[in-house]
Residue frames as qw, qx, qy, qz and C-alpha x, y, z in Angstrom:
[[0.047, -0.109, 0.202, 0.972, 63.40, -5.48, -55.32],
 [0.459, 0.486, 0.445, -0.596, 60.06, -3.98, -56.22],
 [0.208, 0.285, -0.668, -0.655, 59.68, -5.65, -59.57],
 [0.796, 0.095, 0.066, -0.594, 56.69, -7.39, -61.00],
 [0.149, -0.272, 0.949, 0.064, 56.88, -11.15, -60.87],
 [0.655, 0.028, -0.468, -0.593, 54.79, -13.76, -62.66],
 [0.383, -0.180, 0.814, -0.398, 53.00, -16.42, -60.67],
 [0.172, -0.202, -0.916, -0.302, 50.99, -19.49, -61.53],
 [0.477, -0.395, -0.170, -0.766, 47.28, -18.84, -61.05],
 [0.116, -0.070, 0.846, -0.515, 45.96, -19.90, -57.67],
 [0.356, -0.341, -0.753, -0.437, 42.77, -21.96, -57.74],
 [0.278, -0.125, 0.455, -0.837, 40.02, -20.59, -55.45],
 [0.001, -0.279, -0.960, 0.017, 37.29, -22.98, -54.36],
 [0.049, 0.726, 0.685, -0.047, 33.75, -21.97, -55.31],
 [0.244, -0.337, 0.011, 0.909, 35.00, -18.55, -56.46],
 [0.247, 0.760, 0.553, 0.236, 32.56, -15.96, -57.81],
 [0.261, 0.199, -0.011, 0.945, 32.95, -12.27, -58.59],
 [0.206, -0.813, -0.545, -0.020, 30.95, -9.89, -56.44],
 [0.375, 0.903, 0.139, -0.159, 31.00, -6.56, -56.62],
 [0.639, 0.701, -0.193, 0.251, 33.80, -5.22, -58.84],
 [0.246, 0.668, -0.569, 0.412, 37.38, -5.85, -57.64],
 [0.453, -0.377, 0.672, -0.449, 36.34, -8.35, -54.94],
 [0.540, 0.046, -0.807, -0.232, 36.14, -12.15, -55.07],
 [0.664, -0.373, 0.328, -0.559, 34.00, -14.21, -52.73],
 [0.407, 0.209, -0.889, 0.007, 34.81, -17.68, -51.51],
 [0.803, -0.423, -0.086, -0.411, 32.45, -19.99, -49.66],
 [0.303, 0.444, -0.766, 0.353, 34.81, -21.19, -46.96],
 [0.656, -0.377, -0.651, 0.057, 34.35, -23.55, -44.04],
 [0.291, 0.378, 0.846, -0.237, 32.28, -23.13, -41.97],
 [0.185, 0.296, 0.651, 0.674, 29.80, -22.49, -44.80],
 [0.044, -0.780, -0.609, 0.137, 27.35, -20.15, -43.16],
 [0.041, 0.918, -0.008, -0.394, 29.18, -17.04, -44.33],
 [0.754, 0.588, 0.067, 0.285, 31.31, -15.94, -47.28],
 [0.548, -0.562, 0.158, 0.599, 34.99, -14.96, -47.15],
 [0.455, 0.882, 0.116, -0.038, 35.94, -12.11, -49.49],
 [0.660, -0.224, 0.295, 0.653, 39.13, -11.56, -51.49],
 [0.181, 0.699, -0.215, -0.658, 40.33, -8.87, -53.84],
 [0.841, 0.507, 0.119, -0.150, 39.88, -9.79, -57.48],
 [0.549, 0.719, -0.383, 0.187, 43.55, -9.09, -58.21],
 [0.922, -0.247, -0.173, 0.241, 46.76, -10.44, -56.71],
 [0.336, -0.867, 0.334, 0.156, 49.91, -9.44, -54.85],
 [0.838, 0.509, -0.172, 0.094, 52.87, -10.06, -57.18],
 [0.148, -0.775, 0.587, -0.182, 55.72, -9.74, -54.70],
 [0.690, 0.185, -0.698, 0.041, 57.83, -12.90, -54.40],
 [0.555, -0.603, 0.271, -0.505, 56.56, -13.54, -50.88],
 [0.989, -0.107, -0.100, 0.024, 57.92, -17.10, -50.94],
 [0.733, 0.244, -0.230, 0.592, 61.45, -15.69, -50.78],
 [0.290, -0.028, -0.313, 0.904, 61.21, -12.34, -49.00],
 [0.217, -0.752, -0.494, -0.377, 58.46, -10.40, -47.28],
 [0.395, -0.113, -0.390, 0.824, 60.01, -7.58, -45.31],
 [0.069, -0.905, -0.410, -0.088, 58.36, -4.52, -43.85],
 [0.426, 0.235, -0.107, 0.867, 59.84, -1.03, -43.68],
 [0.239, -0.791, -0.477, 0.298, 58.87, 1.48, -41.00],
 [0.354, 0.568, 0.141, 0.729, 59.03, 4.95, -42.49],
 [0.057, -0.327, 0.265, -0.905, 57.37, 7.08, -39.84],
 [0.641, -0.549, -0.457, -0.281, 55.43, 5.79, -36.85],
 [0.414, -0.724, 0.396, -0.385, 55.77, 6.24, -33.12],
 [0.194, 0.406, -0.886, 0.113, 58.12, 3.63, -31.66],
 [0.533, -0.048, 0.656, -0.533, 55.22, 2.13, -29.69],
 [0.820, 0.378, 0.010, -0.430, 53.94, 0.68, -32.99],
 [0.305, 0.574, -0.749, -0.127, 57.16, -1.15, -33.84],
 [0.249, -0.144, 0.922, -0.260, 56.38, -4.06, -31.54],
 [0.654, 0.374, 0.436, -0.493, 52.81, -4.33, -32.86],
 [0.595, 0.623, -0.359, -0.359, 54.10, -4.48, -36.44],
 [0.132, 0.432, -0.892, 0.033, 56.57, -7.23, -35.55],
 [0.408, 0.045, 0.819, -0.401, 53.93, -9.23, -33.67],
 [0.683, 0.490, 0.172, -0.513, 51.42, -8.88, -36.51],
 [0.464, 0.589, -0.604, -0.269, 53.98, -10.06, -39.07],
 [0.002, -0.264, 0.953, -0.153, 54.77, -13.14, -37.02],
 [0.548, 0.208, 0.618, -0.524, 51.09, -13.91, -36.43],
 [0.711, 0.536, -0.108, -0.442, 50.45, -14.04, -40.18],
 [0.350, 0.518, -0.776, -0.081, 53.53, -16.17, -40.81],
 [0.231, -0.014, -0.948, 0.217, 52.63, -18.61, -38.04],
 [0.511, -0.333, -0.150, -0.778, 48.86, -18.62, -37.58],
 [0.338, -0.195, 0.816, -0.426, 48.78, -21.92, -35.71],
 [0.745, 0.299, 0.384, -0.457, 46.22, -23.36, -38.14],
 [0.849, 0.499, 0.162, 0.068, 47.69, -23.84, -41.62],
 [0.577, -0.307, 0.341, 0.676, 51.07, -23.78, -43.34],
 [0.412, 0.879, 0.183, -0.155, 51.15, -20.78, -45.65],
 [0.785, 0.378, 0.075, 0.484, 53.76, -19.69, -48.22],
 [0.044, -0.977, 0.092, -0.187, 54.80, -16.47, -46.50],
 [0.630, 0.290, -0.438, 0.572, 58.50, -16.05, -45.85],
 [0.479, -0.594, -0.450, 0.465, 59.18, -15.07, -42.19],
 [0.176, 0.858, 0.175, 0.450, 58.55, -11.33, -42.23],
 [0.593, -0.451, -0.196, 0.637, 61.22, -9.17, -40.66],
 [0.053, 0.952, 0.074, -0.293, 62.05, -5.50, -40.67],
 [0.707, 0.274, 0.184, 0.626, 64.33, -4.13, -43.37],
 [0.194, -0.750, -0.056, 0.629, 66.11, -0.77, -43.42],
 [0.123, -0.166, 0.592, 0.779, 66.22, -0.74, -47.22],
 [0.517, 0.363, 0.301, -0.714, 62.90, 0.51, -48.53],
 [0.545, 0.402, -0.514, -0.527, 63.26, -1.08, -51.98],
 [0.203, 0.118, -0.970, 0.057, 63.36, -4.50, -50.28],
 [0.211, 0.203, 0.728, -0.619, 59.96, -3.99, -48.69],
 [0.095, -0.375, -0.751, -0.536, 56.49, -4.84, -50.04],
 [0.339, -0.792, -0.487, -0.143, 54.82, -2.99, -47.17],
 [0.322, 0.255, -0.262, 0.873, 55.85, 0.40, -45.83],
 [0.331, -0.688, -0.618, 0.188, 54.37, 1.89, -42.65],
 [0.156, 0.386, 0.002, 0.909, 53.60, 5.59, -42.23],
 [0.065, -0.515, -0.602, 0.607, 51.96, 7.78, -39.62],
 [0.004, 0.332, 0.423, 0.843, 49.18, 9.93, -41.08],
 [0.024, -0.420, -0.661, 0.622, 47.10, 11.94, -38.65],
 [0.277, 0.267, -0.163, -0.909, 45.29, 13.63, -41.53],
 [0.160, -0.209, -0.919, -0.292, 43.17, 10.56, -42.26],
 [0.445, -0.445, -0.242, -0.739, 39.46, 11.14, -41.77],
 [0.399, -0.272, 0.639, -0.598, 37.95, 10.56, -38.33],
 [0.888, 0.083, 0.237, -0.385, 36.69, 7.02, -38.00],
 [0.838, 0.459, -0.287, 0.076, 39.66, 5.69, -39.96],
 [0.699, -0.637, 0.295, 0.134, 42.35, 3.92, -37.94],
 [0.426, -0.393, 0.650, 0.492, 44.38, 2.77, -40.91],
 [0.680, 0.646, 0.006, -0.346, 44.48, 2.69, -44.70],
 [0.635, -0.196, 0.619, 0.418, 46.33, 0.45, -47.17],
 [0.476, 0.751, -0.134, -0.437, 47.21, 1.81, -50.62],
 [0.862, 0.087, 0.457, 0.201, 48.33, -0.38, -53.52],
 [0.130, 0.827, -0.361, -0.412, 51.17, 0.31, -55.99],
 [0.928, 0.326, 0.101, 0.150, 52.84, -1.21, -59.02],
 [0.696, -0.141, 0.154, 0.687, 56.47, -0.97, -60.11],
 [0.271, 0.424, 0.226, 0.834, 57.40, 2.66, -60.70],
 [0.075, -0.189, -0.490, 0.848, 55.22, 3.99, -57.89],
 [0.364, -0.195, -0.381, -0.827, 51.85, 4.26, -59.65],
 [0.367, 0.028, 0.705, -0.606, 48.94, 3.80, -57.26],
 [0.342, -0.091, -0.777, -0.521, 46.34, 1.28, -58.46],
 [0.066, 0.254, 0.772, -0.578, 43.23, 1.78, -56.40],
 [0.099, -0.501, -0.678, -0.529, 39.58, 1.82, -57.35],
 [0.265, -0.538, -0.013, -0.800, 36.89, 4.06, -55.83],
 [0.811, -0.484, -0.232, -0.234, 36.01, 1.45, -53.20],
 [0.385, -0.761, 0.514, -0.098, 39.61, 1.26, -51.98],
 [0.904, -0.020, 0.414, 0.102, 40.20, -2.15, -53.54],
 [0.286, -0.433, 0.571, 0.636, 43.13, -2.56, -55.96],
 [0.631, 0.594, 0.041, -0.497, 42.19, -2.03, -59.61],
 [0.770, 0.479, -0.422, -0.023, 44.86, -4.44, -60.91],
 [0.882, -0.171, -0.271, 0.345, 47.63, -6.69, -59.60],
 [0.150, -0.950, 0.198, -0.187, 49.88, -4.81, -57.18],
 [0.686, 0.350, -0.504, 0.391, 53.53, -5.16, -56.15],
 [0.375, -0.076, -0.586, 0.714, 53.76, -3.32, -52.85],
 [0.280, -0.791, -0.493, -0.230, 51.65, -1.32, -50.41],
 [0.129, 0.326, -0.371, 0.860, 51.86, 1.71, -48.17],
 [0.453, -0.577, -0.678, 0.045, 50.07, 1.37, -44.85],
 [0.004, 0.493, -0.151, 0.857, 49.02, 4.57, -43.10],
 [0.429, -0.425, -0.733, 0.314, 48.20, 4.65, -39.38],
 [0.184, -0.737, -0.129, -0.637, 46.00, 7.34, -37.87],
 [0.472, -0.001, -0.678, 0.563, 47.86, 7.41, -34.55],
 [0.147, -0.132, 0.313, -0.929, 45.98, 10.32, -32.96],
 [0.692, -0.152, -0.233, -0.666, 42.56, 8.83, -33.67],
 [0.754, -0.062, -0.651, 0.064, 43.61, 5.39, -32.43],
 [0.310, 0.072, -0.601, 0.733, 45.07, 6.87, -29.25],
 [0.358, -0.192, 0.114, -0.907, 41.88, 8.84, -28.59],
 [0.802, -0.123, -0.196, -0.551, 39.64, 5.78, -28.77],
 [0.938, -0.058, -0.342, 0.032, 41.85, 2.87, -27.72],
 [0.453, -0.834, 0.313, -0.043, 44.60, 4.46, -25.66],
 [0.016, 0.622, -0.781, -0.059, 47.56, 2.15, -25.14],
 [0.887, 0.024, 0.352, -0.298, 45.58, -1.04, -25.85],
 [0.156, -0.502, 0.768, 0.366, 48.25, -3.39, -27.24],
 [0.485, 0.238, 0.840, 0.045, 45.77, -5.97, -28.54],
 [0.439, 0.810, 0.331, -0.205, 43.87, -3.43, -30.63],
 [0.039, 0.818, -0.420, -0.391, 47.14, -1.94, -31.87],
 [0.297, -0.248, 0.878, 0.281, 48.37, -5.34, -33.04],
 [0.483, 0.467, 0.736, -0.080, 44.95, -6.16, -34.51],
 [0.335, 0.859, 0.031, -0.385, 44.94, -2.99, -36.59],
 [0.008, 0.642, -0.671, -0.371, 48.30, -3.93, -38.12],
 [0.408, 0.047, 0.908, 0.081, 47.19, -7.53, -38.72],
 [0.477, 0.678, 0.493, -0.265, 44.13, -6.17, -40.52],
 [0.290, 0.853, -0.223, -0.372, 46.08, -3.83, -42.80],
 [0.177, -0.438, 0.838, 0.273, 48.64, -6.53, -43.57],
 [0.534, 0.296, 0.787, -0.087, 45.76, -8.77, -44.59],
 [0.484, 0.807, 0.129, -0.314, 44.88, -6.25, -47.30],
 [0.028, 0.703, -0.629, -0.331, 48.47, -6.44, -48.60],
 [0.322, -0.132, 0.931, 0.106, 48.03, -10.21, -49.02],
 [0.240, -0.086, -0.682, -0.685, 44.76, -9.77, -50.93],
 [0.155, -0.451, -0.852, 0.215, 42.15, -10.25, -48.20],
 [0.141, -0.501, -0.261, -0.813, 39.16, -7.91, -48.39],
 [0.342, -0.243, 0.452, -0.787, 36.83, -6.78, -45.60],
 [0.282, -0.211, -0.935, -0.046, 34.66, -9.42, -43.95],
 [0.320, -0.307, 0.086, -0.892, 31.49, -7.53, -43.00],
 [0.786, -0.261, -0.360, -0.431, 29.58, -10.69, -42.08],
 [0.861, -0.182, -0.413, 0.233, 32.05, -12.08, -39.58],
 [0.222, -0.907, 0.207, -0.293, 33.09, -10.02, -36.51],
 [0.845, -0.438, 0.274, 0.140, 35.36, -12.90, -35.43],
 [0.784, 0.401, 0.122, 0.457, 37.62, -12.25, -38.43],
 [0.440, -0.478, 0.024, 0.759, 40.65, -9.94, -38.20],
 [0.165, 0.124, 0.486, 0.849, 39.45, -8.55, -41.54],
 [0.032, -0.749, -0.654, 0.105, 36.11, -7.39, -40.11],
 [0.252, 0.739, 0.212, 0.588, 35.38, -3.82, -41.18],
 [0.270, -0.836, 0.055, -0.474, 35.29, -2.24, -37.73],
 [0.401, 0.310, -0.692, 0.514, 38.01, -2.40, -35.10],
 [0.300, -0.265, 0.472, -0.785, 35.59, -1.46, -32.33],
 [0.822, -0.032, 0.123, -0.555, 33.15, -4.34, -33.03],
 [0.707, 0.303, -0.637, -0.041, 35.47, -7.20, -33.99],
 [0.815, -0.524, 0.168, -0.180, 35.86, -9.95, -31.41],
 [0.878, 0.296, -0.219, 0.305, 39.15, -11.17, -32.91],
 [0.460, -0.840, 0.243, 0.154, 42.39, -10.87, -30.96],
 [0.298, -0.468, 0.716, 0.424, 44.64, -12.62, -33.50],
 [0.414, 0.255, -0.650, -0.584, 44.45, -14.31, -36.89],
 [0.754, -0.027, 0.454, -0.474, 41.53, -16.75, -36.69],
 [0.562, -0.009, 0.802, 0.202, 41.25, -20.15, -38.34],
 [0.539, 0.701, 0.467, 0.002, 38.99, -18.79, -41.07],
 [0.126, 0.937, -0.237, -0.223, 41.46, -15.95, -41.77],
 [0.385, -0.474, 0.749, 0.258, 44.26, -18.51, -41.98],
 [0.595, 0.328, 0.723, 0.124, 42.16, -20.54, -44.43],
 [0.382, 0.896, 0.173, -0.143, 41.50, -17.38, -46.41],
 [0.111, -0.816, 0.483, 0.297, 45.23, -16.67, -46.60],
 [0.427, -0.222, 0.831, 0.280, 46.18, -20.12, -47.91],
 [0.552, 0.591, 0.588, -0.013, 43.27, -20.02, -50.36],
 [0.276, 0.946, -0.013, -0.170, 44.53, -16.73, -51.75],
 [0.035, 0.819, -0.561, -0.112, 48.29, -17.36, -51.65],
 [0.776, 0.237, -0.584, -0.033, 48.56, -21.14, -51.47],
 [0.122, -0.426, 0.752, -0.488, 49.52, -23.53, -48.69],
 [0.561, -0.205, -0.787, -0.153, 47.95, -26.33, -46.68]]
């Protein structure tokens, strides 16, 4: 259920606050900084992490499934995520997917953050303004189709990126090899990279 849960604080190595609502971690390799949101996802992801598809074209269903499995099994580290599968009960889901062709041009997807009761908790930069329980992910299907056509790799990468925000990973403007790089058209990533996997276990725990 979408209820707030209490967690033990996760220790972040070399953690500093930069700008408001974002944490920075000096991760290996040390020539760039990996960024996290200041606040945390409070869903009990160690027991259940489903996704719910509200309204997207069916062509996205496979990309969502592939992205979920890529985060669960990155191939680099063991993380605490429960195997993510689709649910048909929305209250069981910490991430709901919607089609929204009214997003501004240049925006392929957006993740919004919510607490129990449905109150959105988002600052002016788009980062969460407090701990969040679940997210709504909006996909700008028309814009994506115009620029990327039926490119399955880019489609999966967009979903991986938005899921990363649900977990607490911020944009990585300094590293185009990260799935959390700001721009889909300039990233060189095709799947969760080793540094993204390290970022995930740093934020959520794991080895």
